[in-house]
N, C-alpha and C positions, 0 to 999 in steps of 0.2 A: 425264221432267221432272215436277217436283212442283208441281201446281197447288194453291195455297192457296184460291183462289176459283174457282168455276165458275158463269158466268152463262149461263142457257139461255133463249133466245127471249124476252128481256125487252122489253116494250113499256110505255110510260107516256104517258098523255094528261092534260094539265091541264084544270081546269074551264072555262078560257076557250077551250077548243077546240084550243090548240096541242098538237101531238103532239111530245113531246120525244124519245122513244126508240121505234124501230121494229125489233122482232125482233132485238135484239142478243144474240149468243152469243159468248163468249170465255172462255178460261181465264187466270187471273192467277197468275203464278209466285210461289212463296215466295222470300224473301231476294233480291229484285231490285227495281229501280226500273222500274215500268211507267208510261209517260207516255200520257195521253189528250190528243190535240191536234186542232186544227181551228178553223174560223171560229166567231165568237160565235153562240150559238143552235144549236149542233150537237148538244147533249145531254150534253156532257162533265161539267158540274157536276151535272146531273140524275143521271147515273149514279153520280157520287161520293156524292151524298146518298142514293141508294138503298142504298149499301153499309153505312150505319149508321142507316138508317130515318129520316133527317132529313126526307125527303119526307112523312113522316106529319104534319108540321106545316104542309104546304102544301095547296092545293086540288087534289087529284088526282081526276079524273073516273073514270079506268079504268086499271088496270094488269094485266099478265099476265106469265107466265113465272116463273122462279125464280132465286134466287141462293143457291148452296151455299157455305158457308164450313166447311171441314173436314167436308164431307158433310151439313151441316145447312142446311135451307132457312130463311134468315133472314126471308123474307117471310111465313112462316107466322104467322097472327094470334096463336098461342099463345106465340110466342117472347118471352123476357124482354128488352125493348128496353134497359133500363138496363144489364143485363149485356153486351148486344151493344155498346153504346157505350163500355163500358170496354175491350172487346176490339178495337174499331175506333175509334181516336181521329182527330180532325180538326183541322186548322189552316186558318184562313180567310185570305182575301186581306189584310184589314186586321187588324193586331195589336190585340187587345183585352185589355190587361193589366187585372187587377182593381185597384181603388183601395186597394192594400195593398203591403207590401214585396215585394222580389224573392223572398225565401224563402217568404213566405206565398202568393204566387202559385203557386209550384211545387208546394207541398204541399196546396193547396186541395182538390183532388179526393180525395187520400188521406185528409185529415181528414174530409171529407164522408162517406167510406165507412167511417169508424170507426177509422182508424189513430191511436193516441195515443202510441205509444212514440217518444220523442225520438230514440233511436238509429236507428230505422227511417226516421224522417222526415229526419234529417240525411244518412243514407246516400242516400236518394232524391234529395235536393237536389243533392248532389255528382254522383251518377251521371247524373242527367237533364241537368244543366247542361253536363256534359262531353260527353254525346252530342249536345247541341244546339250544341256548339262555341262556348260563351260562358262557361264556368267561369273561365277565366283573366282575363276582363274584369270579372267581377263578384264573385269569391270574397271580396274584402275589403270589399264593400259590400252584403251580402245583406239588411241591414236598411233600405237606402235604398228609397224608393218606386219601384216598377217603371215608373210612367209618367214618371219623370224620365230614363229611358234614351232613347237614339236609337231611331228607328223600326226599324232593323235589329236592334238589341239586343232591343227589345220583342218582335219576331217570334220571335226565338230563345228568349226566356223563355216565350212562348206554346207553342212547340214542346216545351220542357222540361216545361211543365205537363201536356201530353198524355203525354209519355214517362214521367212519374212514376208514372202508373197502370199502367205496363208492358203496354201493349196488344200485340196480335200484328200488327195492321195499322195503318199510319199513312196517312191521306188528307190531301193538301195541295192546296187550291184557290187557285192563283195566289199562293203565299205570298210571292213577291218582287215583286209588281206595283208596289208603291210604294217599293221600296228602291233605294239607289244601287248601282253596280256592285260595290263592295267588299263590302257587306253581302250582296248577291246571291251573290257567290262563296262567302262563308262558309256561307250556307244550302245551296248546292249541294254544297259539300264535306261538310257534315254528312250530307246524304242518302246519300252514298257510304259513309259509316261506318254509318249506320243500317241499311242493307240487310243488313249482316252479322247483325243480330238480328231485323229486322222485315221485313214485306212492305210496300213503299212504293208508293203510287199518287199520281201527281202530275199536276195540270192545270197546265202551264207557262204563263208569260205571253208567250212568244214561240216561234217555230219554232227559233230558235237555242238557246234554253234546252232545248227538247225534245231537240234533237240532242246537246247536251252531256251530258245526264243519263240518257238512256233506255237501259236494258238491253233493254226491249221497248217498242214504240210502237204505239198504236192511233189511226188517223185517222178522225175523225167528221165527217160532213157532213149537216146537216138531219135529225138523229136516227138516221142509219144508220151502222153500222160499215163503212167502205169498205175498210179494209185493216188488218191486224194482223200484225206481224212483229218480228224481231230489230231492235233500235234502229239498229245500224250499217247494216244492209241497207236499212231504211226510208228513211234520209236520204241514201243514196248511190245505191241502185238500186230505187226504189219500183216495184211491179208495176202499180199502177193509174194511169191518166193523171190522174185527179182529184187523187190524192195528189201526184203530181209537180208538177202545176200550182200546187197550194197551197204546197208546199215552195219552189218557184222564185219565189213571190211574184206569180203571174199572177192570183190572185184572193184574196179574204179580206181 
């Protein structure tokens, strides 16, 4: 099996004393949807933010271990964080479209990185919006303001903005938490297409979403990785009692 990411004995403690991750080790497969699930405060979002160094922007007291992406330790202080964040894109729970048109939203990162050629930008707009499963809905209104779209459409435009930079890894932190079931279904369908080209890591907003989307699933509880397995196995025959109790709704 081809691991795109290898996490080795990763621990992280915030400055307020909360220990968010404790000795987490796992490999994350290429071209698959890996789901990180568990109760709030388990460390899932912290792990996600470690993968593109967003935790650099928070008060971290101590961290140890390493994260290898294609064999390179991204926690090395010498790493180019800007380049890393191009390679590892992130979509957040609340869509935050920029106050500009749909087209300008999608190409914003490309233009910031110096791409001026209209043909390249047009190509990126169509490709990214198609991958984000929203092209057919917006192709005739690319010059409309992005914030005039519905919440579900805004979230897919934000996904397209990440995809325009052609990252290798896409992180999604509860990307459907505020969306209706139809929009949620469209985002989930997009993930199944995305994994053909990208490595996708999702913090889902429910156990049901985790079960629907996961090729591989990791259950986190109070900063510890309790169980990591094939998605179907995890949600039908979990090995650990804590995992089973959570999936069955006995706590959390």
